[in-house]
N, C-alpha and C positions, 0 to 999 in steps of 0.2 A: 366154291365161288368161281365163276367163269369170267375171265376178263375178255372184253371185246375191243381192246385197244392194242395198238402196235408198239406203244412205249409207255413207260411209267410216267413220263412228262405229260403225255397226252391224257393219261388217266387222271393225273393230279389237276390239270388245268381245264379239263372238260367242264362244260356248263353243268350246273346242278350241284347238289350238296354231296360232298364226299362221304359224309356220315351215312347217307342212305345207301351207299354202295359197299359198305363194309359189313360183313357178316360177323356179328358179335358173339354168336353161338348160343347154345341152349342155356348154359349156366348164367350168362349175362342176363338173358331174358327172364330167367327164373328169379334171379336176384332183383332185377328191376321191378318185377311184379310184386315181390315181397315188400320192397321199399315203398312202393305206391300204396299197398294195403296198410302198411304201418303209418304212413303219412296221413292217409284218410282217417284212420282210427284215432290217431293223436289229434288231428284237426277237430274231430267231433268232441274230444274230451277237454279241450282247453278253452278258456275264455278268450275274448277278443284280444286283450293285451298280451296274454301269454302266447297266443298263436302268432301275433305279429313278431314277437321276439324270436320264437321258434323259426318262423319263416325267414327272418333276417339271418339267423344262424345257418339255415339250410342254403340260402343264397350265397353266403360267405364260403361255406364249405364247398359248394359247387365251383365257385371261382378259384379256390385253392386247387381243387382237383384238375380243373381245366388248365391252369398254369403248369401244374406238374406234368400233365399229359403232353403239353406242348414241349416242355423240356425233355421228356422221354423221347418224343418223336425226333427232336433235333439231335439228341445224342445218338439215336439209332441211325439216322441218316449219316452223321459224321463217322460212325463206326463202319457203316457199309461202304462209304467212299474210301476210307483208309484201307479196309479189307480188300476192296477191288484193286486199289493201287498196289498193294503188296503182292496180290496174286498176279498182277501183270509184270512184275519184276522178275 
């Protein structure tokens, strides 16, 4: 992945969706495709009520993962700042 920005701050605040600028790699793409196939397969085998419950579960699971990813990101930034401060001493 090639950055076209002069700073990390510029990268983070630039217009557009940051998720579109992050290369998730082959394994992520492979796993995402598999999940999509499984979701579609399961969707076709459940009745309407079962699918609604399943879909609510998937939405909840995605929210949990999003919150965890935000926490991981914040912890990573804090670690990087502390690391840089220690390196400067």
